N, C-alpha and C positions, 0 to 999 in steps of 0.2 A: 376326841380320839376316844381308843377304847384303854382297859387296862394294860395292855400290854405295852404302848406305848411304839408302833411301828412303826408311827408318823409323828408328824407335828402333836406335843401335847395340847392342852387345854383351859383354860381358865378365866378369869376377869380381874381386873386389876387399876390401879392407880387412876388409869382413864378411864375405866369402863364404871362408873358410875351408874345406878340406876337409868336407861334410857327412859326419855319422854315415851309415853305409849301411843302407839302410832291410833289413827281412825279407826273405829269399828270396823273388823273385817268383814266383809261379805260373806254370807251364807255358801255352803259348801267346800270349798275349796279347803340307814343306819347305816379291811382291809388289811387286805390283813393276808391273808394267804394266797402265792400265787397258784394260778392254774397248774394242774400236773401235767407232768409229759411222760410219754411211752419207755417202755424199754430201749436201749438203744440200738437192739437188732429187729425191733418190729418192723422198721421201713426194709429190711432184707428179708424178712419173713411175707413183707406184704407183696416184696415184688416176686417173690418165689410163687405164690399164692395166684398172683396175676397170671402168672405164665402159663401155672396148667389151666386157668381158668379160658383162657384163650383158645384151647384144645378141647374143651369141655360141650357135648353136644348140645347141652341149652345155653342160650344168650345169657352172659353174665354184666353187673352192673357195678361200676365203682363209683360212690358218691363219698365226697370231702366237706367235713363241716369245717370252718376254718375259727377255732376261735381264737386262733393267733392275730387276726383282724380285728379283733375288738379293741376298742379303744381304754387306754390306761384310765382306771385303775382293774377294768376288767383286763382279761376274765379272771372269773372269783372263784373257788370250789364248787359251787352249786352251779355255776356253768356246766363244768365239766361231769358233776354227778349227773342232770337232769342229760346233754346230749347222750352219754352212756346209757340210759336208759331206755331213750326212745329207739336209737340206732341197735341196742342189744334186743330189743323186742321186734323190729324191722328182720332181722339177722336170724332169731329161731324162726319166724313165718315164710322164711324165703330162702331158706337151707345158707347163709352166710355166715360172716364172721366181723368182726368188731376190731381194730387195729390203732393204737393211739401213736402216734407221730408223738418226735422229741420236739416239736416245737407249739407241742398242745392240741394239734387238729386232731379229728377224730376222721377216720376211713370207715367206711363199709364194703364189703365185698360181697355179693349174692348174687344170686337167680335173677334172670330177668323176666317178671313174669308178663305172660300171654297180652296183648291187649292191641287196640286199634291205634291208640294214639293217646295222648295228653289227657283227652277230655273222657275218657274210659278209664283210666285209673280210680281204683277205689281210692277211698281215703288212709287206709292202711299200706297201699301199695309205696312202694321205695321211690316211684319216680314221683310220688306227692311229697317226699317228705323236703326238699329245698325248699319250698314255698311255707311249707309249715315250720320248718325250722330257721326261715329269714323272717316270718313276723314273731317267732317266741325270742328269737335272741338280737332284730334288728335295732331294738332301741338303745342298746351299748355301741353297735358298730357304727363306722363313718357312714355320712352320708352317700349314698350312691355304691359301697362297698360288697363286693358279693361274698356272703357268707356262706355258700353252697357252690360245690361243683358237680355236676354227674356226667359219666364218661360210661357210652356204652363201650364196651372192651373190643368188641368185632369191627368198629368203625373210629376208636380213638384212640389203641392201644399205646400210639407212641406220645399223645399228650401223656396219657396218664403215666408212662414210663418219665416222662419229664418231672412231674408232678414230685414223684419217690425219689430223684436223683437230688431233686433242689432240696428236698426234708434231709435227706442225709449227710447235707452240706452244713444242718443247723447243729446250735449247741444244744444239750442238754438239759432238760426242764427238771422238776421233782421229779423223781421215779415214783411209779407205781408202788414200788416194795415199799417206799419213803412212807407215804400214806398208809399202809397195810401197818406200820411199825408205830402209829398213832393209839392203835387199838392194843398192843402188847402190856401186859402186867407189868413188866419190869420198865417199860417207858414213865406211864401213867404212875408208878411207883416214886421214880426218881424225881418227877417233877413235880408232890408234892410234897417231898421230904426238902427238896432244895426251898419250895415256897415256906415251909412249915417253919424249917431248922435253920437256912439260911440268914446270912446277913444282909436285910433289904437294902443295905448302903452301898452294896456292891453292885444290884440289880436295879437301881432305881436311873431315871435320865430325865433330864430336864427342860424347857423350852419355854421361853420369853417371848409372849405376843406386844403387837407393838400397834398404835396410834398413830398413820401416817398424816400429817397437817402441812401445814406452808404452800409455796407452789412449785412448779415443775421446775423454775430456775435455779432452785437452791438443793446444795448437796443434800443427797439423800440421808446422811447420817446425822443430819442437825433437822431434819424432818420428824425424825422419830422420837415417841413418848411410851414408854413400857404402860402394858393395859395390866397385864398379869403375868406369873409364871406359873408353868402349868406341870405338875409332878407324875411321873407314870412310871409303870413296871417297863424295864428296854428289853425290848423284843431282842435284840442283838445279844445282849448279857446271857439272856436265856437259853438263846441257840447254838450258842458258843459250847454249851455243856452237850456232847455227842449223844449221851445217854437218855436225854430229855427232848431232842430235836425230832424226834420223830411225832410224839404227842404234842408238840405244839404246832405240826400242821392241821391237825381237826379244830373247829371253830366250836364245835359241841363240847368239848373238853375246856375249850376257854369260857364258856358260859358255867361249867359246873365247876371250876376253880375262883368262880369270879368272887363268890363271898369270901376265901381263903384270903384272895389276892387284898381285897379291901379290908380288910380286918387288919391285915398286915401292914396295911399304907397307914392308916388311921393311927393305930398303935405306935407306930414309927415316928409319923412328923409329931405328934403329941409330945412323946419322950424325947424328943430333940427340941420344941417348943417350951417345954419345963425346965429344960436344965439351959436353956441359951444356947443352942447347938448352931451349927455353920448353916443349917438347911432352912431354918426359918429365922436366923438373925437378920440377914441381908432384906430379905421383905420388910422386916419389924421397922427397919431401918429409915426406910422412905413410905412407908407405908402402900407396897406394895402387895395384892391379894396373891394368894396362893388358889389353883385352883384344882381339885382332885374329880376322878371318873369316881362313880358309886352308882350301884345297881338302888334300886326303890328299897329292894328290902335291907339293905346296909343303912341308907338312912332312917330307917325306922328300929336301927338294931341300939342294944344299951350302949357297946363299942363306939355309936357314932355322937349317943348323949354325952358320952364323956367326953371325946374330941370338943364335940359342939363347945360344952363348959369352959375346957382348956384355951380355946381361941379368941371366947367371949373374956374372961380373965385376961389374957396378953395383949388383945387389943389386935389380934391379928385376922384379916378379912378374907373372907374364903368364898369363892364360888366352885359350884358343884354342877358335874357333868352328866347326865343322863341321856342314854341313846332314844333315839326315837323310835327306834321298834319298841324299843321295853316301855317308853312313856304312852306310845297308844295301846301295848296291848294293855296294860292294866291301870286304866283313869282314875279308877277310888285310890291306887295306893299312890299315883302320881301326886292327885288331888291332896292327900296325909303327908305325903313327901313335902310338898311345895308350902303346906301351911307351917311345917316344922322349919322350913330354910327362912321363909320369909318373917316368923318370931325371931327369929335367929339374927337376922339380917344377912343370910348368906344368899348370894343370887345362883339361880338356877339355870343351867344351859342346855339346850337340848343339841345334843350332838349327832354327827353320824348322817346328816342332809346331805343327801347327791343330788344332782342335777334333776335324775326322776323323780326322788321324791319331792323335791321342791317345784315340780311342776303338775303334779298330781295329788299333793297334799296341802292341808291346811295346817300348817305346825303352828301358826299364831292360835292358834282353838286351843291348843295344849296349855297357853300361859306361861311359856319361859320368859324371863328376863333378857335372854341373849339366845341367837341359834348360830350354831357353827355350821358354814356352807364348805362344803370339800370343794374346793378349786379342781377343774376338769376341762381342757380343751373343749369338751362338749357342751358347756358352758357356751362356747364361742361358736361353736361348729353345729350344734345340733342343728334336725330339721325344724324349717322355719316355723311352723306351729309351735313347736315343742321351745322356741328361744322367747316367742311371743309370751306364752307361758310364762317361762320362768320371770320375763322382765315384770310380769304383773304379777306374781308372785313377791319378788323383790320390793315393789313397790307399795305392795297390800302389807306384806310385813312390817317394812321400815328399814332404809339403811343401815340407820342408827343402833339395830337391834340383831345386826348381823356381822358375826365375826368370818371373814373369809380364810380358812383353814388350808395345810399346805399349798399355800402361796408359794410358790418354787423357782417362778420365773417371772418376767416381767410383764408378762403376758396377761399373768395373774392379775398382778396391782393395776396394771389400766383398766383391764375387764371391770376391777373393783370399782376403783375411783369413776367409772365414767357412766356407773349407776349409785354414786352418794357413798359407797361403804369407805369407810377411813380405818377399821379395824382388820389387823391382818397377822398373820401365824404360819412360818414356815422357815425352812432351809433356807431360803434365799436371805430371807431377812435375818436368821442368824448369820449366814456371812458377813452381814452389813456391821451385827453388831461384834463380832469375833474383828473387823476390820477396824472399830472404834476402839477395842481394849490395846489391839496391836496399835496404836497410834500413840499412845502412853504408857505402852510397855517398856520395864526398862531392861527384860529379857527376850523381846519381841526379835532382836535378829537370830536366835536358836529355832527361829518357828515359820511353819506356813500358814497360811489361812484356813487351809483346808485342816489342820492339827489343832489350831485355835479355837475352831469352829468344833468341832467332834470333842474337844477336849470341855467345853461352854456347856456341850450335851450332855454330860455322863456324869455320877456324882459318886462316879467308882473311884476310890485312890488310885489303883493300880492305874488304870486307864489315862489317868490327869498327870501321871508320874513324871511324865515329861515336860513340865511346865514350871520354868523359873518361878512364876508369880501367881500361885495358884488361889490365891484372895481373890485377885481379878478377874477368876473366870464367874464369880458368883456375881458382879457387878453387871449394872443395868447402865442403860444409855443415860447421859449427865443430865438432861432435861429432866429426870425424874427426881434428880438429887434437890430440887426446890420444892419438890410436893412436901408439905410437913406430913408429921406421922400422927396418928390419930390415935391417945391414949384413950384406959377403958372401954364399955363397949362398945360395939361396932353400930355404926350409924350410917345407913343408906339413903345418898339425898334422892329426895323426890323429884 
């Protein structure tokens, strides 16, 4: 996961002893912000422009790029930025205009350059864009999905009108104005003030990952053993502050604030550990590792050195997650950070690995202890060639070194288990653990499963206020109770 905890957190725990290294790999071989939609009246403006275009002496074209058809977790902000840049360039060349639909699609309305046919179109002609856009965005699209539609308005006006009418019936996504507000000085200052002076306990979220053992005939709740508890800053808690919500839509600001987030997290966990607080006490009781997301620079900082000493002195097991993109961008700093973690007995997890990165990169070459693979239906329904690459990468990396995160459906568990993966993290498993708490809770009649799940995922006292048994929220599956705590320095099983 990332610093903002938008989705499942990460780390390693009780069952995440250092996994055996797989055979030496062969040579060769990182959610967050939803795509932005347009202003609510863009469909009307497009319809008006299209009607005027029908009476223009020169022929007009309309081209729609269907970013709304990309497979989750796409579309991402960069999809919208790239698409808008390409379409705006074509609009400038061909006397056109770009409209942003409320569902995230982009529509280019422009003049149709004279040509004899598709073969005569130059590379920068709007008629050539559908193929180029499909090649560019197709990796994140369902197999066979049409990502671009081209209409010649003189011949296909009715079809284009129907497309606009359908868009007007859809819900509004984040507005373009909201994205622009990310860059306002007030939004940035408000976010910096909140992160610097706010109470970290009100902004934290937690999630417990599990190991799934036993046979399929056994109840799911009896097959899970906790692996680790991940602590993150809660994206939901931060976006509740209206004055900061615009800044949170910009991923570059995330990176800007990462060192501050790291420092605040380290200071807060260290203080809780030294005071015997409720944040770390349950983990120490059953020897459950706690995982934190860190930048490489933060791992090399004095604040981390102080935290490391406190964790070792108190016997707290730690996993540190580093994003794949950051790890690959600075191999020397990664090597230095890995040495620090190894000497402390901390585990290094490589985070942010999606289906594309798994198929096209060689993460084992970065020598992490574990890799966190983001579940996506694309792992199941990617093009045949990519699925073969994915399965080969899982086998090469070793399923014992993979944590499948965002495992929020039964399909995710089935896909992982069919490939030998037993470590999972996600909201689906949060609900299973909540159901186990409800089964033994004396106040269960006053709560729903959804309430228990959401309260167990936050550390904000106000959001937990409705719970009649708050101590139970931090408990982990009963299977972990038999695991003895390991006092003294942290020792990692080889």
